[in-house]
C-alpha positions as CSV (number, residue, x, y, z in Angstrom):
1,M,0.0,0.0,0.0
2,K,1.4,3.4,-1.0
3,A,1.7,5.9,1.9
4,S,-0.8,8.7,1.7
5,N,-0.2,12.4,2.1
6,F,-1.4,11.9,5.7
7,S,1.5,9.5,6.4
8,I,4.5,10.2,8.5
9,L,6.5,8.7,5.6
10,N,5.5,11.7,3.5
11,R,6.0,14.3,6.2
12,E,9.1,15.9,4.7
13,K,7.2,16.5,1.4
14,Q,4.4,18.2,3.3
15,I,6.8,20.3,5.3
16,A,8.4,21.4,2.0
17,K,5.1,22.6,0.7
18,L,4.5,24.6,3.9
19,H,7.5,26.9,3.2
20,T,7.6,26.9,-0.6
21,E,3.9,27.7,-1.4
22,T,1.5,30.5,-0.5
23,F,-1.8,29.6,1.0
24,D,-5.2,31.2,1.2
25,L,-5.5,30.1,4.8
26,V,-3.2,29.0,7.7
27,I,-4.9,27.3,10.6
28,I,-3.1,27.1,13.9
29,G,-4.2,24.1,16.0
30,G,-5.1,20.5,15.1
31,G,-7.9,19.8,17.4
32,I,-11.6,19.2,16.4
33,T,-12.1,23.0,15.7
34,G,-9.0,23.4,13.5
35,A,-9.8,20.1,11.7
36,G,-13.4,21.2,11.0
37,I,-12.2,24.5,9.6
38,A,-9.6,22.7,7.4
39,L,-12.1,20.4,5.9
40,D,-14.7,23.0,5.2
41,A,-12.3,25.5,3.8
42,T,-10.6,22.9,1.5
43,A,-13.9,21.5,0.3
44,R,-14.9,25.1,-0.6
45,G,-11.8,25.4,-2.8
46,L,-9.4,27.3,-0.6
47,K,-5.7,26.4,-0.5
48,V,-5.3,25.4,3.2
49,C,-2.5,24.4,5.6
50,L,-2.8,23.5,9.2
51,V,0.0,23.2,11.8
52,E,-0.2,21.6,15.2
53,K,2.6,22.0,17.8
54,N,2.0,18.5,19.3
55,D,-0.1,15.6,18.0
56,F,-3.6,16.1,16.6
57,A,-6.3,16.1,19.2
58,S,-3.7,16.0,22.0
59,G,-5.4,18.8,24.0
60,T,-9.1,19.2,24.7
61,S,-10.2,17.2,21.7
62,N,-9.0,13.9,23.3
63,K,-10.3,14.7,26.8
64,S,-14.0,15.0,26.4
65,T,-16.7,12.7,27.7
66,K,-16.6,11.0,24.3
67,L,-20.2,12.0,23.5
68,I,-21.7,13.9,20.6
69,H,-24.6,15.1,22.7
70,G,-27.5,17.5,22.5
71,G,-26.6,19.4,25.6
72,L,-29.4,18.5,28.0
73,R,-27.5,20.2,30.8
74,Y,-27.5,23.5,28.9
75,L,-31.2,23.8,29.4
76,K,-30.5,24.5,33.0
77,N,-28.8,27.7,32.0
78,F,-31.5,28.4,29.4
79,E,-29.0,28.2,26.5
80,I,-31.7,27.4,24.0
81,S,-29.8,28.1,20.8
82,L,-26.9,25.9,21.9
83,V,-29.2,23.0,22.7
84,R,-31.0,23.4,19.3
85,E,-27.7,23.6,17.4
86,S,-26.1,20.7,19.3
87,G,-29.2,18.5,18.6
88,S,-29.2,19.1,14.9
89,E,-25.5,18.7,14.6
90,R,-25.2,15.4,16.3
91,A,-27.7,13.8,13.9
92,I,-25.7,15.2,11.0
93,V,-22.3,13.8,12.3
94,H,-24.0,10.5,13.0
95,N,-24.9,10.3,9.3
96,L,-21.4,11.2,8.2
97,A,-19.8,8.4,10.2
98,P,-22.3,6.1,11.8
99,H,-19.6,3.6,13.0
100,L,-17.9,6.4,14.9
101,V,-20.9,8.3,16.2
102,S,-23.5,5.8,17.4
103,P,-26.8,6.1,19.3
104,Q,-26.5,5.7,23.1
105,K,-29.6,5.6,25.3
106,M,-29.0,7.6,28.4
107,L,-30.9,6.9,31.7
108,L,-31.6,9.9,34.0
109,P,-32.6,8.3,37.4
110,L,-34.9,10.2,39.7
111,I,-33.9,10.0,43.3
112,E,-36.0,10.7,46.4
113,G,-34.9,14.1,47.6
114,G,-32.8,14.7,44.4
115,T,-32.4,17.8,42.4
116,Y,-35.0,16.8,39.7
117,G,-38.5,15.7,40.3
118,K,-40.7,13.7,37.9
119,L,-42.7,16.6,36.5
120,M,-39.7,18.9,35.8
121,T,-37.7,16.0,34.3
122,A,-40.6,15.1,32.0
123,I,-41.0,18.7,30.9
124,G,-37.3,19.2,30.5
125,L,-36.8,16.0,28.4
126,R,-39.8,16.9,26.2
127,V,-38.4,20.4,25.6
128,Y,-35.0,18.8,24.9
129,D,-36.5,16.4,22.3
130,F,-38.2,19.4,20.6
131,L,-35.2,21.7,20.5
132,A,-32.8,18.9,19.5
133,D,-35.2,17.6,16.8
134,V,-35.0,14.1,18.1
135,K,-36.5,11.5,15.8
136,S,-39.6,9.7,17.0
137,T,-37.9,6.4,17.8
138,D,-35.4,8.1,20.1
139,R,-37.7,10.5,22.0
140,R,-37.7,10.5,25.8
141,K,-39.6,7.9,27.8
142,M,-40.5,8.3,31.4
143,L,-40.0,5.2,33.5
144,N,-41.6,4.1,36.8
145,K,-39.4,2.7,39.6
146,E,-39.6,-0.9,38.5
147,E,-38.8,0.0,34.9
148,T,-35.8,2.2,36.0
149,L,-34.4,-0.6,38.2
150,S,-34.8,-3.1,35.3
151,K,-32.8,-0.8,33.1
152,E,-30.1,-0.4,35.8
153,P,-30.2,-2.9,38.7
154,L,-27.1,-1.2,40.3
155,L,-29.2,1.8,41.3
156,D,-30.3,2.0,45.0
157,K,-33.7,0.4,45.4
158,Q,-34.4,2.5,48.5
159,T,-34.1,5.9,46.9
160,V,-35.0,5.5,43.2
161,I,-38.5,6.7,42.4
162,G,-38.3,6.6,38.6
163,G,-36.3,7.7,35.6
164,G,-36.2,9.3,32.2
165,L,-34.6,7.6,29.1
166,Y,-33.4,9.9,26.3
167,A,-31.1,9.9,23.3
168,E,-27.4,10.6,23.1
169,Y,-24.5,9.6,20.8
170,R,-21.2,7.9,21.7
171,T,-18.0,8.8,19.8
172,D,-14.2,8.6,20.1
173,D,-13.3,12.3,20.0
174,A,-9.6,11.8,18.9
175,R,-10.6,9.4,16.1
176,L,-13.3,11.8,14.9
177,T,-10.6,14.5,14.7
178,I,-8.2,12.3,12.8
179,E,-10.8,11.2,10.2
180,I,-11.8,14.8,9.6
181,L,-8.1,15.7,9.1
182,K,-7.6,12.7,6.8
183,K,-10.5,13.8,4.7
184,A,-9.2,17.4,4.5
185,T,-5.8,16.1,3.4
186,H,-7.5,13.9,0.7
187,L,-9.2,17.0,-0.7
188,G,-5.9,18.8,-0.9
189,A,-5.1,20.4,2.5
190,T,-1.5,20.4,3.8
191,I,-1.6,19.2,7.4
192,V,1.4,18.6,9.7
193,N,1.7,17.8,13.4
194,Y,4.6,18.5,15.7
195,C,5.1,21.8,13.9
196,E,4.9,24.8,16.2
197,M,3.9,28.3,15.2
198,T,6.4,30.4,17.1
199,S,5.8,34.0,16.0
200,F,4.1,36.3,13.5
201,N,5.6,38.5,10.8
202,Y,3.9,41.8,9.8
203,D,3.8,44.1,6.8
204,T,4.0,47.8,6.8
205,Q,0.3,48.1,7.7
206,A,0.8,45.9,10.7
207,K,-1.1,43.1,9.1
208,I,0.1,39.5,9.4
209,E,2.0,38.5,6.3
210,S,3.6,35.2,7.5
211,V,4.1,32.9,10.4
212,N,7.4,31.4,11.7
213,C,7.3,27.7,12.5
214,K,9.6,25.1,14.1
215,D,9.6,21.4,13.1
216,A,9.9,19.4,16.3
217,N,11.4,16.4,14.6
218,T,14.3,18.2,12.8
219,K,14.4,21.5,14.8
220,T,14.2,23.2,11.4
221,L,12.9,26.8,11.3
222,F,10.8,28.0,8.4
223,T,8.1,30.6,7.4
224,I,4.6,30.0,6.0
225,K,2.9,32.7,3.9
226,A,-0.8,33.0,3.5
227,T,-3.5,35.6,3.0
228,N,-5.6,34.7,6.1
229,Y,-4.8,33.3,9.5
230,I,-7.1,31.5,12.0
231,S,-6.1,30.4,15.5
232,A,-8.0,27.3,16.6
233,A,-5.7,26.5,19.5
234,G,-8.2,25.7,22.2
235,P,-6.7,26.4,25.6
236,W,-3.7,28.0,23.9
237,V,-5.9,30.7,22.1
238,D,-4.8,33.4,24.5
239,T,-1.2,32.3,24.2
240,I,-1.4,32.9,20.5
241,R,-3.1,36.2,20.9
242,K,-0.3,37.3,23.2
243,K,2.2,36.6,20.5
244,D,0.0,38.8,18.3
245,N,-0.3,41.5,21.0
246,S,-4.0,41.3,20.6
247,I,-5.3,40.3,24.1
248,T,-8.4,42.4,25.0
249,K,-10.9,42.3,27.9
250,K,-12.4,39.2,26.2
251,R,-10.4,36.2,27.3
252,L,-10.5,32.5,28.1
253,H,-11.6,31.0,31.3
254,L,-10.1,27.5,31.6
255,T,-11.8,24.8,33.6
256,K,-10.6,21.3,34.2
257,G,-12.5,18.1,33.8
258,I,-11.3,14.6,34.6
259,H,-12.7,11.1,33.9
260,L,-12.0,7.8,35.8
261,V,-12.0,4.4,34.1
262,F,-12.9,1.2,35.9
263,P,-12.8,-2.4,34.9
264,F,-16.4,-3.3,33.9
265,E,-16.6,-5.9,36.6
266,K,-16.0,-3.2,39.2
267,L,-18.7,-0.9,37.9
268,P,-21.0,-3.2,35.8
269,V,-23.7,-0.7,34.7
270,K,-25.9,-2.1,32.0
271,Q,-26.2,1.2,30.2
272,S,-25.2,4.8,30.2
273,I,-26.4,6.9,33.2
274,Y,-26.5,10.6,33.8
275,F,-27.0,11.4,37.5
276,D,-27.0,14.4,39.7
277,V,-24.5,15.0,42.5
278,S,-25.1,16.7,45.8
279,D,-23.5,20.0,44.7
280,G,-25.9,20.4,41.8
281,R,-23.6,19.1,39.0
282,M,-24.3,16.1,36.8
283,V,-22.0,13.1,36.2
284,F,-22.0,10.4,33.5
285,A,-21.3,6.7,34.0
286,I,-20.8,5.1,30.6
287,P,-20.0,1.5,29.8
288,R,-17.5,1.1,26.9
289,G,-16.2,-2.3,25.8
290,R,-14.3,-3.8,28.8
291,V,-14.6,-0.8,31.0
292,T,-17.0,1.8,32.5
293,Y,-15.8,5.4,32.7
294,V,-17.2,8.2,34.9
295,G,-17.0,12.0,34.6
296,T,-16.6,14.8,34.7
297,T,-15.4,17.4,37.2
298,D,-15.6,21.1,36.5
299,T,-13.1,23.3,38.3
300,D,-11.3,26.5,37.6
301,Y,-7.8,26.0,36.3
302,S,-4.6,28.0,36.3
303,G,-1.9,25.4,36.0
304,S,0.3,24.0,33.2
305,L,-1.4,23.9,29.8
306,D,1.0,21.2,28.6
307,R,0.6,18.7,31.4
308,V,-2.9,18.5,32.9
309,I,-3.3,15.8,35.5
310,A,-5.9,14.3,37.9
311,T,-5.5,15.2,41.5
312,K,-6.6,13.1,44.5
313,A,-9.4,15.7,45.1
314,D,-10.6,15.2,41.6
315,A,-10.7,11.5,41.9
316,N,-12.3,11.5,45.3
317,Y,-15.0,13.8,44.1
318,L,-16.0,11.3,41.4
319,L,-15.6,8.3,43.7
320,Q,-17.9,9.8,46.2
321,A,-20.5,10.6,43.5
322,V,-20.4,7.1,42.1
323,N,-20.5,5.4,45.5
324,N,-23.5,7.5,46.5
325,M,-25.4,6.6,43.4
326,F,-24.4,2.9,43.2
327,Q,-24.2,2.0,46.9
328,T,-23.1,-1.6,46.5
329,V,-20.0,-1.0,44.4
330,N,-17.8,0.6,47.1
331,L,-15.1,1.8,44.7
332,T,-11.7,3.1,45.9
333,L,-8.7,4.7,44.3
334,N,-7.2,1.2,43.9
335,D,-10.1,0.2,41.7
336,I,-9.4,2.9,39.1
337,E,-7.7,1.5,36.0
338,S,-6.8,4.8,34.3
339,N,-7.9,8.4,34.0
340,W,-7.7,11.4,31.7
341,A,-7.7,15.1,32.5
342,G,-8.4,18.0,30.1
343,L,-9.3,21.6,29.8
344,R,-12.3,23.5,28.6
345,P,-11.4,26.8,26.9
346,L,-14.5,28.7,27.9
347,I,-15.2,32.4,27.4
348,H,-14.7,34.3,30.7
349,E,-17.8,36.0,32.2
350,D,-17.5,38.0,35.4
351,D,-19.2,36.6,38.5
352,K,-19.9,33.2,37.0
353,T,-18.6,29.9,38.4
354,A,-17.0,27.2,36.2
355,S,-20.2,25.2,35.8
356,E,-22.2,28.3,35.0
357,L,-20.1,29.4,32.1
358,S,-21.5,29.0,28.6
359,R,-20.2,26.4,26.3
360,K,-20.9,28.7,23.3
361,D,-18.1,29.7,20.9
362,E,-17.0,33.2,20.0
363,I,-14.7,34.8,17.4
364,F,-12.0,37.4,18.3
365,I,-10.6,39.4,15.3
366,S,-7.5,41.4,15.9
367,K,-6.3,44.5,14.1
368,S,-3.5,42.4,12.6
369,G,-5.9,40.1,10.8
370,L,-5.7,37.1,13.2
371,I,-9.1,35.4,13.6
372,S,-9.3,33.4,16.9
373,M,-12.0,30.8,17.4
374,A,-12.5,30.4,21.2
375,G,-14.9,28.3,23.3
376,G,-17.3,25.9,21.7
377,K,-17.7,22.1,22.1
378,L,-17.0,18.9,20.2
379,T,-20.6,18.6,18.9
380,G,-20.5,22.0,17.2
381,Y,-17.3,21.7,15.2
382,R,-19.0,22.0,11.8
383,K,-21.0,25.2,12.7
384,M,-17.9,26.6,14.3
385,A,-16.1,26.1,11.0
386,Y,-18.9,27.9,9.2
387,R,-18.6,30.9,11.5
388,A,-14.9,31.0,11.3
389,L,-14.9,31.0,7.4
390,D,-17.7,33.6,7.4
391,A,-15.4,35.9,9.3
392,V,-12.7,35.2,6.7
393,F,-15.0,35.9,3.7
394,K,-16.5,39.0,5.3
395,T,-13.4,40.7,6.6
396,Y,-10.5,39.7,4.4
397,K,-9.7,39.3,0.7
398,L,-8.6,35.9,-0.7
399,K,-5.3,35.6,-2.6
400,D,-7.2,35.3,-5.9
401,D,-10.1,37.7,-6.1
402,T,-11.5,35.7,-9.1
403,L,-11.5,32.4,-7.2
404,K,-15.0,30.9,-7.2
405,L,-15.7,29.1,-4.0
406,N,-17.8,26.0,-3.7
407,Q,-20.8,25.8,-1.5
408,P,-20.4,24.2,1.9
409,T,-20.6,20.4,1.6
410,T,-19.6,19.0,5.0
411,E,-23.2,18.4,5.9
412,T,-23.4,15.4,3.5
413,M,-19.7,14.4,3.0
414,P,-18.9,11.0,4.4
415,L,-15.8,11.1,6.6
416,V,-14.5,7.6,5.9
417,N,-14.0,5.9,2.6
418,P,-15.5,3.4,1.9
419,P,-18.4,4.7,4.1
420,L,-20.8,2.8,6.2
421,K,-24.1,4.5,5.5
422,S,-26.4,3.4,8.3
423,E,-26.7,1.7,11.7
424,D,-27.8,-1.4,9.9
425,E,-24.7,-1.4,7.8
426,V,-22.6,-0.9,10.9
427,R,-24.1,-3.9,12.6
428,A,-23.7,-6.1,9.6
429,Y,-20.1,-5.0,9.1
430,Q,-19.3,-5.7,12.8
431,Q,-20.8,-9.2,12.4
432,S,-18.6,-9.8,9.3
433,L,-15.6,-8.7,11.3
434,E,-16.4,-11.2,14.0
435,K,-16.3,-14.0,11.4
436,Q,-13.0,-12.7,9.9
437,L,-11.4,-12.5,13.4
438,L,-12.6,-15.9,14.3
439,K,-10.7,-17.3,11.4
440,L,-7.6,-15.5,12.8
441,G,-8.2,-17.2,16.2
442,V,-9.7,-14.2,17.9
443,K,-12.8,-15.3,19.8
444,D,-13.4,-12.2,21.9
445,H,-16.3,-10.2,20.4
446,Y,-14.7,-7.0,21.8
447,Y,-12.2,-6.8,19.0
448,A,-14.8,-6.7,16.3
449,W,-16.6,-3.9,18.1
450,Y,-13.3,-2.1,18.7
451,L,-12.1,-2.3,15.1
452,C,-15.5,-1.4,13.6
453,S,-16.1,1.6,15.9
454,S,-12.6,2.9,15.5
455,Y,-11.9,2.4,11.8
456,G,-15.1,1.5,10.0
457,K,-14.4,-0.4,6.8
458,Q,-10.8,0.6,7.0
459,A,-10.5,-2.3,9.4
460,D,-10.4,-4.6,6.4
461,I,-7.0,-3.2,5.6
462,I,-5.8,-3.9,9.1
463,I,-7.0,-7.4,9.2
464,K,-5.5,-8.2,5.8
465,K,-2.2,-6.7,6.9
466,S,-2.2,-8.8,10.1
467,N,-1.8,-11.9,8.1
468,E,1.7,-10.7,7.0
469,F,3.1,-10.7,10.5
470,E,4.6,-14.1,11.4
471,N,5.8,-15.5,14.7
472,S,3.2,-13.6,16.6
473,D,-0.1,-14.5,18.2
474,S,-3.4,-13.2,16.6
475,L,-3.8,-10.2,18.9
476,E,-0.2,-9.2,18.5
477,R,-0.6,-9.4,14.7
478,L,-3.6,-7.2,14.9
479,I,-2.0,-4.4,17.0
480,R,1.1,-4.5,14.7
481,A,-1.2,-4.2,11.7
482,E,-2.9,-1.2,13.4
483,L,0.5,0.4,13.9
484,W,1.4,-0.2,10.2
485,Y,-1.9,1.4,9.2
486,S,-1.3,4.4,11.5
487,V,2.1,5.0,10.1
488,H,1.0,4.8,6.5
489,C,-2.3,6.5,6.8
490,E,-2.6,8.5,10.0
491,L,0.5,10.5,10.6
492,V,1.7,8.7,13.7
493,N,4.9,10.4,14.9
494,G,5.5,8.7,18.2
495,L,4.4,6.0,20.7
496,T,1.9,8.2,22.6
497,D,0.3,9.2,19.3
498,F,-0.5,5.5,18.6
499,F,-1.4,4.3,22.1
500,V,-3.4,7.4,23.1
501,R,-4.9,9.3,20.1
502,R,-5.1,6.6,17.3
503,T,-6.2,3.6,19.4
504,G,-7.4,4.9,22.8
505,R,-5.6,2.0,24.5
506,L,-4.1,4.1,27.2
507,Y,-7.5,4.9,28.5
508,F,-9.7,1.9,27.6
509,D,-7.2,-1.0,27.4
510,I,-4.2,0.1,29.4
511,K,-2.9,-3.4,30.1
512,S,-2.4,-3.9,26.3
513,V,-0.2,-0.8,26.2
514,K,2.2,-2.4,28.7
515,Y,2.0,-5.8,27.1
516,Y,2.6,-4.8,23.5
517,K,4.9,-1.8,24.1
518,N,8.1,-3.6,23.2
519,C,6.9,-5.0,19.9
520,I,5.4,-1.6,18.9
521,V,8.7,0.1,19.7
522,R,10.6,-2.5,17.5
523,D,8.2,-2.0,14.6
524,M,8.1,1.8,14.8
525,S,11.8,2.0,15.1
526,E,12.1,0.0,11.9
527,Y,9.4,2.1,10.0
528,L,10.8,5.4,11.0
529,S,14.6,4.6,11.4
530,W,14.7,5.7,15.0
531,D,18.1,5.7,16.7
532,A,18.8,4.8,20.3
533,N,18.2,8.4,21.5
534,R,14.9,8.7,19.8
535,I,13.8,5.3,21.2
536,K,14.7,6.5,24.7
537,T,12.8,9.8,24.3
538,E,9.7,8.0,23.0
539,E,9.7,5.5,25.8
540,E,10.1,8.3,28.4
541,K,7.1,10.1,26.9
542,L,5.0,6.9,27.0
543,N,6.1,6.1,30.5
544,L,5.1,9.6,31.6
545,A,1.7,9.2,29.9
546,L,1.2,5.9,31.7
547,K,2.2,7.5,35.0
548,D,-0.2,10.4,34.6
549,A,-3.1,8.0,33.6
550,T,-2.6,6.0,36.8
551,T,-1.5,8.5,39.4
552,Y,-3.5,11.0,41.5
553,Y,-1.4,14.0,42.5
554,N,-1.8,16.3,45.5
555,E,-2.2,19.3,43.3
556,D,-2.0,20.6,39.7
557,F,1.3,21.3,38.0
558,K,2.1,25.0,37.6
């Protein structure tokens, strides 16, 4: 198989394009927001490049609750437009990649003396269905006590008085980001990770005329020229604005959220649950393959942007919430398998707490021409791209005034080729994967689900490649084939890229990271010609990631 333009093996060629060509648009930041803008802009006919200083989706876009959701909690703050947009967008993204964005029924248990009563819950869920334009088969259903306990026997029989069942959608946020970037590259965008934008250059009118960048792999410095510049740097938006000297009264307000992952047998919930906590917040408990994860917290944050970790206080907050809701599980710190911690780049509002801040996005436009997209949420990435490009088209000229732009097409453009077009096709394909894997000696149904939900029909390539690896057991052949695919098609540059963002194993199958680390190091070293120093550096990065995913610190790093 020939390496694609979104392959680490073609990275030098892509870097060369960055400093030898002139672009219509430079995007700074390779999370879900930057990815969405890159796809939309390229599909409309713009010449686009995107640079990311770390790996794609290595910040907020890999640290969400892994839901494309309609924002039920935003009703509490009367953010009607946000709920409406989120509801319509999640249905669209589900159609674009149904294997990656799949329906997930959510149970909202009603507890005696709890925050929400039957009447208010029924009204709230009905309003939610209306605003989110939920299809008839997925609309909310109110349950009595017996029905609620049948859906989830772990709930406390003494305090549960009923429940509400409503629609959500599960996803893998990092894989969604990667697929969007792959699609943008396929359409012609030039996209590179581990390439940091270090500073701006200005013309005589104090407008940005180029950006200076540094390639983390080679330490090479170069300049990218373009007509328009968008910062989609998430928590680093204000950092970029400081480099442009364009900080105003409008600024980010960072809050931290963590999630805890438990072996399924420790927290064997039958289905996803959204429950209220004594302080008025809401927490999710979501079964996923072999684990159940719980989150999230919401606390003000002023620590390191580059190393966000879970503290003991964070973990104990969620442990207390889970143990109060499911009183027979008695979970402790020792039961946690892994965790992840991330930041929400919200728009600051005076006199509002972390949980009260809006999740809406906002655009800041500086006098130099820098457009900064701040705030927002995973679900709204397409509409955020629309708004960012509208700012480009309204405010600035394109390089070629005669360029005829295409109409937006991201609403109907499948993200993965060949596409799975419906839930029925996804189920049928997963069943076919089970048969293929059985022939390889893999009897565990988990792997068919994992490959289908992660890669869609691209899993065929991985399974076929696995047959070429000899002297390995079937599961080792599969993970080595995954690595081969990630190197050739998904711009994997290091061990953490593979184990965290491409496969999610650090969070959802952490034992496999430790078990297969050595064979992945051997293969990756061969593919990328790593020397002993690079191998040492990569192993140190992975070991630190493993430590942070399994350690609960006394306080955040500054």
